[in-house]
mmCIF entry with sequence, helices, sheets and N, C-alpha, C, O atoms, coordinates in Angstrom:
data_MODEL
# 
_entry.id   MODEL 
# 
_entity.id                         1 
_entity.type                       polymer 
_entity.pdbx_number_of_molecules   1 
# 
_entity_poly.entity_id                      1 
_entity_poly.type                           'polypeptide(L)' 
_entity_poly.nstd_linkage                   no 
_entity_poly.nstd_monomer                   no 
_entity_poly.pdbx_seq_one_letter_code       
;(UNK)(UNK)(UNK)(UNK)(UNK)(UNK)(UNK)(UNK)(UNK)(UNK)(UNK)(UNK)(UNK)(UNK)(UNK)(UNK)
(UNK)(UNK)(UNK)(UNK)(UNK)(UNK)(UNK)(UNK)(UNK)(UNK)(UNK)(UNK)(UNK)(UNK)(UNK)(UNK)
(UNK)(UNK)(UNK)(UNK)(UNK)(UNK)(UNK)(UNK)(UNK)(UNK)
;
_entity_poly.pdbx_seq_one_letter_code_can   XXXXXXXXXXXXXXXXXXXXXXXXXXXXXXXXXXXXXXXXXX 
_entity_poly.pdbx_strand_id                 A 
# 
loop_
_entity_poly_seq.entity_id 
_entity_poly_seq.num 
_entity_poly_seq.mon_id 
_entity_poly_seq.hetero 
1 1  UNK n 
1 2  UNK n 
1 3  UNK n 
1 4  UNK n 
1 5  UNK n 
1 6  UNK n 
1 7  UNK n 
1 8  UNK n 
1 9  UNK n 
1 10 UNK n 
1 11 UNK n 
1 12 UNK n 
1 13 UNK n 
1 14 UNK n 
1 15 UNK n 
1 16 UNK n 
1 17 UNK n 
1 18 UNK n 
1 19 UNK n 
1 20 UNK n 
1 21 UNK n 
1 22 UNK n 
1 23 UNK n 
1 24 UNK n 
1 25 UNK n 
1 26 UNK n 
1 27 UNK n 
1 28 UNK n 
1 29 UNK n 
1 30 UNK n 
1 31 UNK n 
1 32 UNK n 
1 33 UNK n 
1 34 UNK n 
1 35 UNK n 
1 36 UNK n 
1 37 UNK n 
1 38 UNK n 
1 39 UNK n 
1 40 UNK n 
1 41 UNK n 
1 42 UNK n 
# 
_struct_asym.id          A 
_struct_asym.entity_id   1 
# 
loop_
_struct_conf.conf_type_id 
_struct_conf.id 
_struct_conf.pdbx_PDB_helix_id 
_struct_conf.beg_label_comp_id 
_struct_conf.beg_label_asym_id 
_struct_conf.beg_label_seq_id 
_struct_conf.pdbx_beg_PDB_ins_code 
_struct_conf.end_label_comp_id 
_struct_conf.end_label_asym_id 
_struct_conf.end_label_seq_id 
_struct_conf.pdbx_end_PDB_ins_code 
_struct_conf.beg_auth_comp_id 
_struct_conf.beg_auth_asym_id 
_struct_conf.beg_auth_seq_id 
_struct_conf.end_auth_comp_id 
_struct_conf.end_auth_asym_id 
_struct_conf.end_auth_seq_id 
_struct_conf.pdbx_PDB_helix_class 
_struct_conf.details 
_struct_conf.pdbx_PDB_helix_length 
HELX_P HELX_P1 AA1 UNK A 2  ? UNK A 12 ? UNK A 2  UNK A 12 1 ? 11 
HELX_P HELX_P2 AA2 UNK A 19 ? UNK A 41 ? UNK A 19 UNK A 41 1 ? 23 
# 
_struct_conf_type.id          HELX_P 
_struct_conf_type.criteria    ? 
_struct_conf_type.reference   ? 
# 
loop_
_atom_site.group_PDB 
_atom_site.id 
_atom_site.type_symbol 
_atom_site.label_atom_id 
_atom_site.label_alt_id 
_atom_site.label_comp_id 
_atom_site.label_asym_id 
_atom_site.label_entity_id 
_atom_site.label_seq_id 
_atom_site.pdbx_PDB_ins_code 
_atom_site.Cartn_x 
_atom_site.Cartn_y 
_atom_site.Cartn_z 
_atom_site.occupancy 
_atom_site.B_iso_or_equiv 
_atom_site.pdbx_formal_charge 
_atom_site.auth_seq_id 
_atom_site.auth_comp_id 
_atom_site.auth_asym_id 
_atom_site.auth_atom_id 
_atom_site.pdbx_PDB_model_num 
ATOM 1   N N  . UNK A 1 1  ? -4.407 -12.318 -6.947  1.00 0.00 ? 1  UNK A N  1 
ATOM 2   C CA . UNK A 1 1  ? -4.240 -11.091 -6.187  1.00 0.00 ? 1  UNK A CA 1 
ATOM 3   C C  . UNK A 1 1  ? -2.775 -10.881 -5.781  1.00 0.00 ? 1  UNK A C  1 
ATOM 4   O O  . UNK A 1 1  ? -2.311 -9.744  -5.694  1.00 0.00 ? 1  UNK A O  1 
ATOM 5   N N  . UNK A 1 2  ? -2.066 -11.957 -5.538  1.00 0.00 ? 2  UNK A N  1 
ATOM 6   C CA . UNK A 1 2  ? -0.647 -11.830 -5.175  1.00 0.00 ? 2  UNK A CA 1 
ATOM 7   C C  . UNK A 1 2  ? 0.142  -11.205 -6.320  1.00 0.00 ? 2  UNK A C  1 
ATOM 8   O O  . UNK A 1 2  ? 1.066  -10.425 -6.093  1.00 0.00 ? 2  UNK A O  1 
ATOM 9   N N  . UNK A 1 3  ? -0.227 -11.552 -7.554  1.00 0.00 ? 3  UNK A N  1 
ATOM 10  C CA . UNK A 1 3  ? 0.462  -10.974 -8.713  1.00 0.00 ? 3  UNK A CA 1 
ATOM 11  C C  . UNK A 1 3  ? 0.221  -9.471  -8.787  1.00 0.00 ? 3  UNK A C  1 
ATOM 12  O O  . UNK A 1 3  ? 1.141  -8.704  -9.070  1.00 0.00 ? 3  UNK A O  1 
ATOM 13  N N  . UNK A 1 4  ? -1.004 -9.057  -8.533  1.00 0.00 ? 4  UNK A N  1 
ATOM 14  C CA . UNK A 1 4  ? -1.324 -7.629  -8.591  1.00 0.00 ? 4  UNK A CA 1 
ATOM 15  C C  . UNK A 1 4  ? -0.553 -6.855  -7.528  1.00 0.00 ? 4  UNK A C  1 
ATOM 16  O O  . UNK A 1 4  ? -0.058 -5.757  -7.781  1.00 0.00 ? 4  UNK A O  1 
ATOM 17  N N  . UNK A 1 5  ? -0.458 -7.436  -6.342  1.00 0.00 ? 5  UNK A N  1 
ATOM 18  C CA . UNK A 1 5  ? 0.296  -6.780  -5.271  1.00 0.00 ? 5  UNK A CA 1 
ATOM 19  C C  . UNK A 1 5  ? 1.773  -6.676  -5.649  1.00 0.00 ? 5  UNK A C  1 
ATOM 20  O O  . UNK A 1 5  ? 2.408  -5.646  -5.420  1.00 0.00 ? 5  UNK A O  1 
ATOM 21  N N  . UNK A 1 6  ? 2.310  -7.741  -6.224  1.00 0.00 ? 6  UNK A N  1 
ATOM 22  C CA . UNK A 1 6  ? 3.703  -7.735  -6.653  1.00 0.00 ? 6  UNK A CA 1 
ATOM 23  C C  . UNK A 1 6  ? 3.965  -6.695  -7.723  1.00 0.00 ? 6  UNK A C  1 
ATOM 24  O O  . UNK A 1 6  ? 4.984  -6.005  -7.698  1.00 0.00 ? 6  UNK A O  1 
ATOM 25  N N  . UNK A 1 7  ? 3.037  -6.587  -8.667  1.00 0.00 ? 7  UNK A N  1 
ATOM 26  C CA . UNK A 1 7  ? 3.161  -5.582  -9.731  1.00 0.00 ? 7  UNK A CA 1 
ATOM 27  C C  . UNK A 1 7  ? 3.175  -4.185  -9.124  1.00 0.00 ? 7  UNK A C  1 
ATOM 28  O O  . UNK A 1 7  ? 4.006  -3.353  -9.489  1.00 0.00 ? 7  UNK A O  1 
ATOM 29  N N  . UNK A 1 8  ? 2.266  -3.933  -8.208  1.00 0.00 ? 8  UNK A N  1 
ATOM 30  C CA . UNK A 1 8  ? 2.208  -2.620  -7.550  1.00 0.00 ? 8  UNK A CA 1 
ATOM 31  C C  . UNK A 1 8  ? 3.504  -2.323  -6.799  1.00 0.00 ? 8  UNK A C  1 
ATOM 32  O O  . UNK A 1 8  ? 3.994  -1.194  -6.823  1.00 0.00 ? 8  UNK A O  1 
ATOM 33  N N  . UNK A 1 9  ? 4.055  -3.331  -6.134  1.00 0.00 ? 9  UNK A N  1 
ATOM 34  C CA . UNK A 1 9  ? 5.301  -3.127  -5.390  1.00 0.00 ? 9  UNK A CA 1 
ATOM 35  C C  . UNK A 1 9  ? 6.446  -2.763  -6.326  1.00 0.00 ? 9  UNK A C  1 
ATOM 36  O O  . UNK A 1 9  ? 7.246  -1.882  -6.012  1.00 0.00 ? 9  UNK A O  1 
ATOM 37  N N  . UNK A 1 10 ? 6.532  -3.433  -7.473  1.00 0.00 ? 10 UNK A N  1 
ATOM 38  C CA . UNK A 1 10 ? 7.589  -3.117  -8.438  1.00 0.00 ? 10 UNK A CA 1 
ATOM 39  C C  . UNK A 1 10 ? 7.467  -1.684  -8.941  1.00 0.00 ? 10 UNK A C  1 
ATOM 40  O O  . UNK A 1 10 ? 8.473  -0.994  -9.105  1.00 0.00 ? 10 UNK A O  1 
ATOM 41  N N  . UNK A 1 11 ? 6.250  -1.241  -9.182  1.00 0.00 ? 11 UNK A N  1 
ATOM 42  C CA . UNK A 1 11 ? 6.027  0.138   -9.644  1.00 0.00 ? 11 UNK A CA 1 
ATOM 43  C C  . UNK A 1 11 ? 6.360  1.119   -8.519  1.00 0.00 ? 11 UNK A C  1 
ATOM 44  O O  . UNK A 1 11 ? 7.005  2.140   -8.754  1.00 0.00 ? 11 UNK A O  1 
ATOM 45  N N  . UNK A 1 12 ? 5.921  0.812   -7.305  1.00 0.00 ? 12 UNK A N  1 
ATOM 46  C CA . UNK A 1 12 ? 6.186  1.702   -6.169  1.00 0.00 ? 12 UNK A CA 1 
ATOM 47  C C  . UNK A 1 12 ? 7.676  1.807   -5.846  1.00 0.00 ? 12 UNK A C  1 
ATOM 48  O O  . UNK A 1 12 ? 8.124  2.822   -5.313  1.00 0.00 ? 12 UNK A O  1 
ATOM 49  N N  . UNK A 1 13 ? 8.448  0.758   -6.167  1.00 0.00 ? 13 UNK A N  1 
ATOM 50  C CA . UNK A 1 13 ? 9.895  0.779   -5.943  1.00 0.00 ? 13 UNK A CA 1 
ATOM 51  C C  . UNK A 1 13 ? 10.622 1.446   -7.106  1.00 0.00 ? 13 UNK A C  1 
ATOM 52  O O  . UNK A 1 13 ? 11.852 1.464   -7.150  1.00 0.00 ? 13 UNK A O  1 
ATOM 53  N N  . UNK A 1 14 ? 9.852  1.997   -8.051  1.00 0.00 ? 14 UNK A N  1 
ATOM 54  C CA . UNK A 1 14 ? 10.390 2.679   -9.233  1.00 0.00 ? 14 UNK A CA 1 
ATOM 55  C C  . UNK A 1 14 ? 11.254 1.775   -10.113 1.00 0.00 ? 14 UNK A C  1 
ATOM 56  O O  . UNK A 1 14 ? 12.161 2.248   -10.799 1.00 0.00 ? 14 UNK A O  1 
ATOM 57  N N  . UNK A 1 15 ? 10.967 0.479   -10.089 1.00 0.00 ? 15 UNK A N  1 
ATOM 58  C CA . UNK A 1 15 ? 11.687 -0.439  -10.979 1.00 0.00 ? 15 UNK A CA 1 
ATOM 59  C C  . UNK A 1 15 ? 11.086 -0.388  -12.379 1.00 0.00 ? 15 UNK A C  1 
ATOM 60  O O  . UNK A 1 15 ? 11.757 -0.691  -13.365 1.00 0.00 ? 15 UNK A O  1 
ATOM 61  N N  . UNK A 1 16 ? 9.820  -0.003  -12.455 1.00 0.00 ? 16 UNK A N  1 
ATOM 62  C CA . UNK A 1 16 ? 9.108  0.144   -13.726 1.00 0.00 ? 16 UNK A CA 1 
ATOM 63  C C  . UNK A 1 16 ? 8.263  1.405   -13.632 1.00 0.00 ? 16 UNK A C  1 
ATOM 64  O O  . UNK A 1 16 ? 7.824  1.780   -12.545 1.00 0.00 ? 16 UNK A O  1 
ATOM 65  N N  . UNK A 1 17 ? 8.032  2.064   -14.771 1.00 0.00 ? 17 UNK A N  1 
ATOM 66  C CA . UNK A 1 17 ? 7.278  3.313   -14.732 1.00 0.00 ? 17 UNK A CA 1 
ATOM 67  C C  . UNK A 1 17 ? 5.784  3.133   -14.465 1.00 0.00 ? 17 UNK A C  1 
ATOM 68  O O  . UNK A 1 17 ? 5.131  4.029   -13.931 1.00 0.00 ? 17 UNK A O  1 
ATOM 69  N N  . UNK A 1 18 ? 5.249  1.968   -14.838 1.00 0.00 ? 18 UNK A N  1 
ATOM 70  C CA . UNK A 1 18 ? 3.815  1.725   -14.633 1.00 0.00 ? 18 UNK A CA 1 
ATOM 71  C C  . UNK A 1 18 ? 3.519  0.229   -14.713 1.00 0.00 ? 18 UNK A C  1 
ATOM 72  O O  . UNK A 1 18 ? 4.385  -0.571  -15.068 1.00 0.00 ? 18 UNK A O  1 
ATOM 73  N N  . UNK A 1 19 ? 2.286  -0.133  -14.377 1.00 0.00 ? 19 UNK A N  1 
ATOM 74  C CA . UNK A 1 19 ? 1.894  -1.547  -14.369 1.00 0.00 ? 19 UNK A CA 1 
ATOM 75  C C  . UNK A 1 19 ? 1.956  -2.165  -15.753 1.00 0.00 ? 19 UNK A C  1 
ATOM 76  O O  . UNK A 1 19 ? 2.329  -3.329  -15.898 1.00 0.00 ? 19 UNK A O  1 
ATOM 77  N N  . UNK A 1 20 ? 1.595  -1.399  -16.768 1.00 0.00 ? 20 UNK A N  1 
ATOM 78  C CA . UNK A 1 20 ? 1.618  -1.926  -18.135 1.00 0.00 ? 20 UNK A CA 1 
ATOM 79  C C  . UNK A 1 20 ? 3.014  -2.375  -18.528 1.00 0.00 ? 20 UNK A C  1 
ATOM 80  O O  . UNK A 1 20 ? 3.180  -3.402  -19.185 1.00 0.00 ? 20 UNK A O  1 
ATOM 81  N N  . UNK A 1 21 ? 4.011  -1.612  -18.130 1.00 0.00 ? 21 UNK A N  1 
ATOM 82  C CA . UNK A 1 21 ? 5.394  -1.966  -18.466 1.00 0.00 ? 21 UNK A CA 1 
ATOM 83  C C  . UNK A 1 21 ? 5.811  -3.254  -17.759 1.00 0.00 ? 21 UNK A C  1 
ATOM 84  O O  . UNK A 1 21 ? 6.505  -4.083  -18.348 1.00 0.00 ? 21 UNK A O  1 
ATOM 85  N N  . UNK A 1 22 ? 5.401  -3.430  -16.517 1.00 0.00 ? 22 UNK A N  1 
ATOM 86  C CA . UNK A 1 22 ? 5.703  -4.667  -15.792 1.00 0.00 ? 22 UNK A CA 1 
ATOM 87  C C  . UNK A 1 22 ? 5.119  -5.857  -16.546 1.00 0.00 ? 22 UNK A C  1 
ATOM 88  O O  . UNK A 1 22 ? 5.789  -6.873  -16.731 1.00 0.00 ? 22 UNK A O  1 
ATOM 89  N N  . UNK A 1 23 ? 3.883  -5.725  -16.974 1.00 0.00 ? 23 UNK A N  1 
ATOM 90  C CA . UNK A 1 23 ? 3.210  -6.816  -17.682 1.00 0.00 ? 23 UNK A CA 1 
ATOM 91  C C  . UNK A 1 23 ? 3.879  -7.086  -19.026 1.00 0.00 ? 23 UNK A C  1 
ATOM 92  O O  . UNK A 1 23 ? 4.074  -8.244  -19.396 1.00 0.00 ? 23 UNK A O  1 
ATOM 93  N N  . UNK A 1 24 ? 4.230  -6.035  -19.756 1.00 0.00 ? 24 UNK A N  1 
ATOM 94  C CA . UNK A 1 24 ? 4.913  -6.213  -21.050 1.00 0.00 ? 24 UNK A CA 1 
ATOM 95  C C  . UNK A 1 24 ? 6.232  -6.970  -20.883 1.00 0.00 ? 24 UNK A C  1 
ATOM 96  O O  . UNK A 1 24 ? 6.524  -7.897  -21.638 1.00 0.00 ? 24 UNK A O  1 
ATOM 97  N N  . UNK A 1 25 ? 7.015  -6.569  -19.896 1.00 0.00 ? 25 UNK A N  1 
ATOM 98  C CA . UNK A 1 25 ? 8.309  -7.210  -19.669 1.00 0.00 ? 25 UNK A CA 1 
ATOM 99  C C  . UNK A 1 25 ? 8.109  -8.667  -19.237 1.00 0.00 ? 25 UNK A C  1 
ATOM 100 O O  . UNK A 1 25 ? 8.839  -9.553  -19.682 1.00 0.00 ? 25 UNK A O  1 
ATOM 101 N N  . UNK A 1 26 ? 7.137  -8.908  -18.387 1.00 0.00 ? 26 UNK A N  1 
ATOM 102 C CA . UNK A 1 26 ? 6.875  -10.275 -17.927 1.00 0.00 ? 26 UNK A CA 1 
ATOM 103 C C  . UNK A 1 26 ? 6.465  -11.175 -19.087 1.00 0.00 ? 26 UNK A C  1 
ATOM 104 O O  . UNK A 1 26 ? 6.927  -12.312 -19.184 1.00 0.00 ? 26 UNK A O  1 
ATOM 105 N N  . UNK A 1 27 ? 5.608  -10.678 -19.960 1.00 0.00 ? 27 UNK A N  1 
ATOM 106 C CA . UNK A 1 27 ? 5.181  -11.462 -21.120 1.00 0.00 ? 27 UNK A CA 1 
ATOM 107 C C  . UNK A 1 27 ? 6.351  -11.695 -22.060 1.00 0.00 ? 27 UNK A C  1 
ATOM 108 O O  . UNK A 1 27 ? 6.528  -12.801 -22.570 1.00 0.00 ? 27 UNK A O  1 
ATOM 109 N N  . UNK A 1 28 ? 7.152  -10.663 -22.294 1.00 0.00 ? 28 UNK A N  1 
ATOM 110 C CA . UNK A 1 28 ? 8.327  -10.807 -23.161 1.00 0.00 ? 28 UNK A CA 1 
ATOM 111 C C  . UNK A 1 28 ? 9.266  -11.882 -22.628 1.00 0.00 ? 28 UNK A C  1 
ATOM 112 O O  . UNK A 1 28 ? 9.721  -12.747 -23.377 1.00 0.00 ? 28 UNK A O  1 
ATOM 113 N N  . UNK A 1 29 ? 9.552  -11.824 -21.332 1.00 0.00 ? 29 UNK A N  1 
ATOM 114 C CA . UNK A 1 29 ? 10.466 -12.793 -20.737 1.00 0.00 ? 29 UNK A CA 1 
ATOM 115 C C  . UNK A 1 29 ? 9.891  -14.208 -20.784 1.00 0.00 ? 29 UNK A C  1 
ATOM 116 O O  . UNK A 1 29 ? 10.616 -15.167 -21.045 1.00 0.00 ? 29 UNK A O  1 
ATOM 117 N N  . UNK A 1 30 ? 8.601  -14.335 -20.534 1.00 0.00 ? 30 UNK A N  1 
ATOM 118 C CA . UNK A 1 30 ? 7.949  -15.641 -20.608 1.00 0.00 ? 30 UNK A CA 1 
ATOM 119 C C  . UNK A 1 30 ? 8.051  -16.218 -22.013 1.00 0.00 ? 30 UNK A C  1 
ATOM 120 O O  . UNK A 1 30 ? 8.374  -17.393 -22.185 1.00 0.00 ? 30 UNK A O  1 
ATOM 121 N N  . UNK A 1 31 ? 7.776  -15.392 -23.016 1.00 0.00 ? 31 UNK A N  1 
ATOM 122 C CA . UNK A 1 31 ? 7.846  -15.863 -24.396 1.00 0.00 ? 31 UNK A CA 1 
ATOM 123 C C  . UNK A 1 31 ? 9.265  -16.256 -24.787 1.00 0.00 ? 31 UNK A C  1 
ATOM 124 O O  . UNK A 1 31 ? 9.460  -17.243 -25.497 1.00 0.00 ? 31 UNK A O  1 
ATOM 125 N N  . UNK A 1 32 ? 10.252 -15.498 -24.333 1.00 0.00 ? 32 UNK A N  1 
ATOM 126 C CA . UNK A 1 32 ? 11.647 -15.856 -24.622 1.00 0.00 ? 32 UNK A CA 1 
ATOM 127 C C  . UNK A 1 32 ? 11.964 -17.248 -24.086 1.00 0.00 ? 32 UNK A C  1 
ATOM 128 O O  . UNK A 1 32 ? 12.557 -18.072 -24.782 1.00 0.00 ? 32 UNK A O  1 
ATOM 129 N N  . UNK A 1 33 ? 11.568 -17.496 -22.859 1.00 0.00 ? 33 UNK A N  1 
ATOM 130 C CA . UNK A 1 33 ? 11.840 -18.794 -22.230 1.00 0.00 ? 33 UNK A CA 1 
ATOM 131 C C  . UNK A 1 33 ? 11.084 -19.907 -22.944 1.00 0.00 ? 33 UNK A C  1 
ATOM 132 O O  . UNK A 1 33 ? 11.666 -20.936 -23.287 1.00 0.00 ? 33 UNK A O  1 
ATOM 133 N N  . UNK A 1 34 ? 9.799  -19.704 -23.165 1.00 0.00 ? 34 UNK A N  1 
ATOM 134 C CA . UNK A 1 34 ? 8.977  -20.733 -23.798 1.00 0.00 ? 34 UNK A CA 1 
ATOM 135 C C  . UNK A 1 34 ? 9.453  -21.037 -25.212 1.00 0.00 ? 34 UNK A C  1 
ATOM 136 O O  . UNK A 1 34 ? 9.541  -22.201 -25.603 1.00 0.00 ? 34 UNK A O  1 
ATOM 137 N N  . UNK A 1 35 ? 9.758  -20.001 -25.975 1.00 0.00 ? 35 UNK A N  1 
ATOM 138 C CA . UNK A 1 35 ? 10.185 -20.210 -27.355 1.00 0.00 ? 35 UNK A CA 1 
ATOM 139 C C  . UNK A 1 35 ? 11.555 -20.868 -27.427 1.00 0.00 ? 35 UNK A C  1 
ATOM 140 O O  . UNK A 1 35 ? 11.785 -21.721 -28.284 1.00 0.00 ? 35 UNK A O  1 
ATOM 141 N N  . UNK A 1 36 ? 12.463 -20.486 -26.547 1.00 0.00 ? 36 UNK A N  1 
ATOM 142 C CA . UNK A 1 36 ? 13.782 -21.122 -26.572 1.00 0.00 ? 36 UNK A CA 1 
ATOM 143 C C  . UNK A 1 36 ? 13.674 -22.585 -26.158 1.00 0.00 ? 36 UNK A C  1 
ATOM 144 O O  . UNK A 1 36 ? 14.387 -23.430 -26.699 1.00 0.00 ? 36 UNK A O  1 
ATOM 145 N N  . UNK A 1 37 ? 12.805 -22.897 -25.217 1.00 0.00 ? 37 UNK A N  1 
ATOM 146 C CA . UNK A 1 37 ? 12.576 -24.285 -24.818 1.00 0.00 ? 37 UNK A CA 1 
ATOM 147 C C  . UNK A 1 37 ? 11.994 -25.078 -25.976 1.00 0.00 ? 37 UNK A C  1 
ATOM 148 O O  . UNK A 1 37 ? 12.408 -26.209 -26.231 1.00 0.00 ? 37 UNK A O  1 
ATOM 149 N N  . UNK A 1 38 ? 11.052 -24.498 -26.662 1.00 0.00 ? 38 UNK A N  1 
ATOM 150 C CA . UNK A 1 38 ? 10.418 -25.155 -27.805 1.00 0.00 ? 38 UNK A CA 1 
ATOM 151 C C  . UNK A 1 38 ? 11.426 -25.414 -28.915 1.00 0.00 ? 38 UNK A C  1 
ATOM 152 O O  . UNK A 1 38 ? 11.442 -26.495 -29.502 1.00 0.00 ? 38 UNK A O  1 
ATOM 153 N N  . UNK A 1 39 ? 12.261 -24.435 -29.201 1.00 0.00 ? 39 UNK A N  1 
ATOM 154 C CA . UNK A 1 39 ? 13.242 -24.577 -30.274 1.00 0.00 ? 39 UNK A CA 1 
ATOM 155 C C  . UNK A 1 39 ? 14.318 -25.611 -29.939 1.00 0.00 ? 39 UNK A C  1 
ATOM 156 O O  . UNK A 1 39 ? 14.838 -26.271 -30.839 1.00 0.00 ? 39 UNK A O  1 
ATOM 157 N N  . UNK A 1 40 ? 14.656 -25.759 -28.664 1.00 0.00 ? 40 UNK A N  1 
ATOM 158 C CA . UNK A 1 40 ? 15.654 -26.753 -28.260 1.00 0.00 ? 40 UNK A CA 1 
ATOM 159 C C  . UNK A 1 40 ? 15.134 -28.171 -28.432 1.00 0.00 ? 40 UNK A C  1 
ATOM 160 O O  . UNK A 1 40 ? 15.915 -29.096 -28.653 1.00 0.00 ? 40 UNK A O  1 
ATOM 161 N N  . UNK A 1 41 ? 13.817 -28.351 -28.334 1.00 0.00 ? 41 UNK A N  1 
ATOM 162 C CA . UNK A 1 41 ? 13.221 -29.682 -28.478 1.00 0.00 ? 41 UNK A CA 1 
ATOM 163 C C  . UNK A 1 41 ? 13.220 -30.151 -29.925 1.00 0.00 ? 41 UNK A C  1 
ATOM 164 O O  . UNK A 1 41 ? 13.177 -31.352 -30.189 1.00 0.00 ? 41 UNK A O  1 
ATOM 165 N N  . UNK A 1 42 ? 13.267 -29.219 -30.854 1.00 0.00 ? 42 UNK A N  1 
ATOM 166 C CA . UNK A 1 42 ? 13.196 -29.585 -32.275 1.00 0.00 ? 42 UNK A CA 1 
ATOM 167 C C  . UNK A 1 42 ? 14.530 -30.002 -32.826 1.00 0.00 ? 42 UNK A C  1 
ATOM 168 O O  . UNK A 1 42 ? 14.633 -30.338 -34.005 1.00 0.00 ? 42 UNK A O  1 
# 
């Protein structure tokens, strides 16, 4: 529930146009971090 509230706050502050965009950006950033960490281990 804390995540949902945070997402709503970001949208209400006009940092993102909608909740879907917040989620897309969060997933993109997570994948960038995870993939770069994985590639550094190899």
